N, C-alpha and C positions, 0 to 999 in steps of 0.2 A: 472543396473551393480551398484552396491557400490564403490565413489572412490577408489582409492589406498594406501591409504593415515592414517596417526594414524589417533585412538581413539578418535573421538573431545572431549572438552572438560577441565576440570579442570587438571592442570597438577602440579606435585612440579616438578623443572629441576635443578638441583647443589641450593638447597633451596631456590628457587624461587620460588615463588606464579605464574603458567603462564596459562590463558584460549586459549585451541588451537582450532580455530576453520575453517570447512572446505571450503573455499571462494569460489567454485569451486572442476569439478572433479579430479584436477589436483594440488588443490593450495592448501595449509592450510597457515595461518597467526596463530601466541603467541602474546601473550598480556601481558604487565603484569597485577598483578592484587593487585590493595591496601585491597580491602578488600571482599567477600560477604555477601549476606546483604539477601539475605536467598534460599533456594534449595527447591524447594514443587515437586512432583512426585504428579496431580490433581486429583480427579476424573473422570476430562473427558481423565487424561492418558497421558495427556502431559506432560513433567520434563520444567516446570517452574523454572525459576534463576532471579535474581537479581547480577549482579559485578558491582562495582568501580574499571575500570579501569584507570591506572596513565593517558593513552594519552584521553578517552574523558570521563573519567567524572561514575556517575552510570548511568545503563544500562543494558535493557532488553534484555535476550535469550532465547526459547525458540526453545527445542528438539536439544538444544545448537547451534544455528544461531540466531545470532544477530537480534534484533528487532529495537531494535534504544536504542540509545545513548543522556544523554541529549546533548550533543556535538553539534551537530550534526541534530537531528528529525527534526527540523523548517525545515529545507530546501527542506526535504522526505513530512512531512502534508502540507508546504506551497502548493510544487507542486501539491500533488496528487489532495486537495482538491478546489485552490479556480482557477485557471484557468475552471478550471470545468462551477464553479456555478458562476463565474461573467460571463460569455457566457452567462450565461440568464439574461432573462430579471426581470421575475419576480421568484426567486428558492421559494416557499412553500414549500413544504412533498420532506423531502428529508431520501434516507434509505441508512446506512452505514451495508456491513454486513463485520464483522468480528472490527477492531480496538477494542479492547478491550484494549488499555492502555490508548483513550482519545482524543490521540492527536488529530488523523482527529474531533473526533468529535468537540471538541475545535475551530477550524479554522470552519469549519461549522455553528459552531453558529455565529463567527462574523457578519457571510450573514442574513439579513430579513430574517427568511424564521421558518415559525409554528412551524412548527410540524418534530423531526428526530428520526423513526426508527433507533436504533443499533442492531443488533442479532449477541452476541456473544455468540459463542460454551462455553464457559470455563467461567462461575463467577468468577473462583481462577482468572484470569488472572486480574481484574480487583481490586479484595481486592488488590491483591501483589501492583499492581499497585498503590493503595492511599495511603495504607503503607507506602513503599520501590520507590513511584517518583512521589510523587504527584506534581511538577512540573509541565509535561507532562498533563492531564487533566484541572489544572486547576480549579475546581471547577465545570467540564463540564455537570458532574454523578449527582451534581444537578440540573440542568437547568433544570425547569419546561418543556419545550419544549420540552425535551428526553422523547420518550416512548421504556425502554429495554427490552429486549428481548432473555432471555436467551435460544435457542436452535441454532441447526443445523444450517449453513448460505443453505444450497440447500432442507433442505425440508420447510424452508420456502420461500424462495422464489418457490418452487413445489406449495404449498399450496395459497399465497395471491391471496387476489382479488382485493385488495390495488391496484394503483395506485400513480407515486412518476415523482418528475422534474427531480430530480437526483440519480443513482445509483453509490454510491461508496463502491470501493473495496476495502479492506484496511487488507492482509488477510496474513494470512502465506505462507513463501515459498513452491512453491509446491512441495510437498512430501509429502508419507505416501495417511493420509484421505484428504488435502485439495491440491490430483489433481482434486478432482472432482467441484472444482472453480472455475477452466480456463481452461474448456472447451466449443466445439462451441454449445451441449445442455445446456448448462448451462448460455452462453451469449444469447444463442436465450430466456431464461425464463425469464432474466435478461427484454430484449425489451418487454415481451408481460405487461411488470408492469410498461412501460416509459407511461408517458403522453406524448399528441403530445405535441413536440419540446421542450424534456428531449432526456438526454444524460446520457451516463456511463462509468467511469474510471476505470482503475484497473494499478497496478503496477502491470509490466511483464518486470523483472527483469533486473541482470546485464547487460550491452549491451556488454563484452568485456565477460566474467570467464562464463557467462550460455546464447554467446549466441543463440546456435539454440534455445534454451528454451522460450527466445525472441520472433527468428521467428518464432517460433509456438504457441505460444500465439499471437500475432497478426494477425498472419493469422486468426486463426479462429474466430475472431471478425470481419477482413478481409470480409468473408461468414456471416455473423449474418446482422453483419449494412449496410446501402447504405451510408453515409460518417465514416471515421475513419482515425484517425492520429497520429504520437507519439512522444514524448515531452522526455526530458534527462536532465539528472540533475547530476551529481557531491555532495556523499553525501560517505564522507571519512570514515565513520564508518562500509560502504558495502564494500569498494572496490573497486567500481566499479561505469561508469557512470550508475545512475538507471532508468529506463527505466516509463511510465507510456501510457495506451492505450487507448484511447477516438475514443466508437466508436455511434454514432446518426444515425437515419433516420433525421436530420432537420439541424441543424449545429455543429462542431467543433471549438475546438478554437482560431486554429488559423487563423480564417474567420471572427474571432471578427474584426468593424473596427476600428483605435486608436485614436477618437474623442470618442468612446461609452465603451472600453475601460478604458480611463482617465476619466470621469463621474460616469463613476460605483464602482473606484477605489475611486476618492474625496469622493462617498457618504459613498459606507462601509465598508473601507479598512483602510486608512488613515493613518498610524501611529500605526497601530495594526498588522503592519508582521515585520519580520527579513530579509527574501531571497527573497519576492515577489515585485513587482512591474511593471507598466505597461511595463516599460523598460524591462523589465529582459518576460515580458509574449511570444513574441513573437518569442527573442529570445530559449526561452527552447524545441520550434517548427522546429527551424534552423537545420536537421540535415548535415553532414558534407557527398560528393557523399557515400564514402562508405557502413556507411549506410542506407545510402537513398536505396542502391541497395540492403543493409539486408533486407530490409524491404520488394520487391519486390521481392523474392527471391522464388522460386514454392518446397514451403518444406511441408513437412504432417502438418494439421493446428492438433492443439489437443483437441481431440476428448472425448468421455467418454472410446469407442476403446482401443481408444492407447494415454495417457492422456500425456500431456506437462510435465516431472519431471524435477529441479534441479542437479540430475546428473547420466541424460543420453548420 
């Protein structure tokens, strides 16, 4: 059911250009817009906009939902990538589904990986980011280790015969066709692609404004993997504490001992991060009691037949 809120997008109110975004099914935000850099309905059928916001600077919106801002994208991307990859002794092959802005790719390439396959549905997102937000990929699309595939992520996973040490799901929010990438069935397919010792991570929505969506995604992961855990980080432009859900049959990031964590950080990431540090690593997984209880609550898992959506 769509939210009972005004239509999202650019608005001119009392002579001021504003951007109205739905923060959840029951709340919207208004932000002052300095400039609209681009607005395009792509061949893949997505409305992709780059907008300079007064508070958060240059930002990317897809279907009127903020994907990133220059102000704080590093918090999101570092939380998504580094706890997963630093948990692996030798992350050689990594699969990214989504991630057309290049931020997750940029962070993955800071590790000693040999090959990164990135599967992005919409090449127009990549081109728009290169033009208007080049600070985010930072040249990562030109790295020789990248294998870029323009394809539907689910179709790729369904037919893929390769194996990966880590699978990073950097997706648009579970709305429309993207809901197929947040289901128990999809996570089972992802599990098939993982090498022994590997793990997967997906962002799983805000823990306050889309609590049930977060719970249902995490429940689906719990039912697929032997080990699972949740991290959270406050991302100001997302208006919420954002969740990151991990699944593995071998290891999840909180199990990494402090000595190994510090040694790998020193070898791979020292001086290369703005948010993630060894002392931050374990704090990301320290959930207050009410959120711990939320992850254990009996809710229906997100499935192909009944997928979780941000407006449920």
